[in-house]
C-alpha positions in Angstrom: -2.3 -15.7 37.9 -2.8 -16.4 34.3 -2.7 -13.5 31.9 -5.5 -13.1 29.4 -4.8 -11.5 26.0 -7.7 -9.8 24.2 -7.6 -10.1 20.4 -8.9 -7.2 18.3 -10.0 -7.9 14.8 -10.5 -5.1 12.2 -12.9 -5.6 9.3 -14.1 -3.2 6.6 -17.4 -5.1 6.5 -19.2 -8.4 6.2 -18.7 -10.0 2.8 -21.4 -12.7 3.3 -23.6 -14.2 5.9 -24.4 -17.9 5.6 -26.7 -20.3 7.4 -25.0 -23.7 7.2 -25.2 -26.8 9.4 -27.5 -25.0 11.8 -25.1 -22.1 12.4 -24.9 -18.5 11.2 -21.5 -17.7 9.7 -20.2 -14.2 9.1 -17.4 -13.8 6.6 -15.6 -10.6 7.4 -13.6 -8.8 4.7 -10.8 -6.2 4.6 -10.2 -4.0 1.5 -6.8 -4.5 -0.1 -5.4 -1.9 -2.5 -4.9 -2.7 -6.1 -1.2 -3.9 -6.5 -0.7 -1.4 -9.4 -2.3 1.4 -7.4 -4.8 2.2 -10.1 -7.9 0.2 -9.5 -10.5 0.0 -6.7 -9.6 -1.9 -3.5 -10.5 -5.6 -3.6 -12.5 -7.1 -0.7 -10.6 -10.1 0.8 -11.9 -12.6 3.2 -10.2 -12.1 6.5 -12.0 -13.8 9.4 -15.1 -15.9 10.0 -17.4 -15.9 13.1 -19.7 -18.8 13.6 -22.6 -18.6 16.1 -25.9 -20.4 16.9 -29.1 -18.8 15.7 -30.0 -17.6 19.2 -26.6 -15.9 19.5 -27.1 -14.3 16.1 -30.5 -13.0 17.2 -29.0 -11.6 20.4 -26.2 -9.9 18.4 -28.7 -8.5 16.0 -30.8 -7.0 18.8 -27.7 -5.5 20.3 -26.7 -3.9 17.0 -30.2 -2.6 16.5 -30.1 -0.9 19.9 -26.8 0.7 19.1 -28.1 1.9 15.7 -31.0 3.5 17.5 -28.7 5.3 19.9 -26.4 6.5 17.0 -29.4 7.8 15.2 -30.6 9.7 18.3 -27.1 11.1 18.8 -27.0 12.3 15.2 -23.9 10.1 14.4 -25.9 8.3 11.8 -28.6 9.7 9.5 -31.6 7.9 8.1 -31.7 7.6 4.3 -34.7 7.3 2.1 -33.7 3.7 1.3 -33.6 2.8 5.0 -37.0 4.4 5.5 -38.4 2.3 2.7 -37.0 -0.9 4.2 -38.4 0.1 7.6 -41.8 0.8 6.2 -41.9 -2.6 4.4 -40.9 -4.3 7.6 -43.6 -2.5 9.6 -46.2 -3.6 7.1 -45.0 -7.2 7.2 -45.1 -7.2 11.0 -48.7 -5.9 11.1 -50.0 -8.8 8.9 
C-alpha cells in the first residue's frame, strides 16, 4: 500500500491574484521580519496556486459560505467598509 503525504502550506495572505493564460493565479506571501529588527515585516512571495476559472469560482463560493458561518458564530465581525462593499454589490446585482 502506497503512503500518501499531505503537505500543509502556511501563508500570511495573498499578495496578488492574476488572470493570465486563461488561469487564475494566487500568489501567497509570508511576512518576514526586518533583518535589523527595527522595521515592519516584509511580504515575501512563498507559493503560487493556479486554477481554472471554474475552480476559482467554486473556491470563492466555498470561502463565502465559510465567511457567512464565521459571521453567524461571532468569530468575525462586519465592518462599515464591508457593509459599504456589500451594499454596492447588491445595487449592481439588481441592475
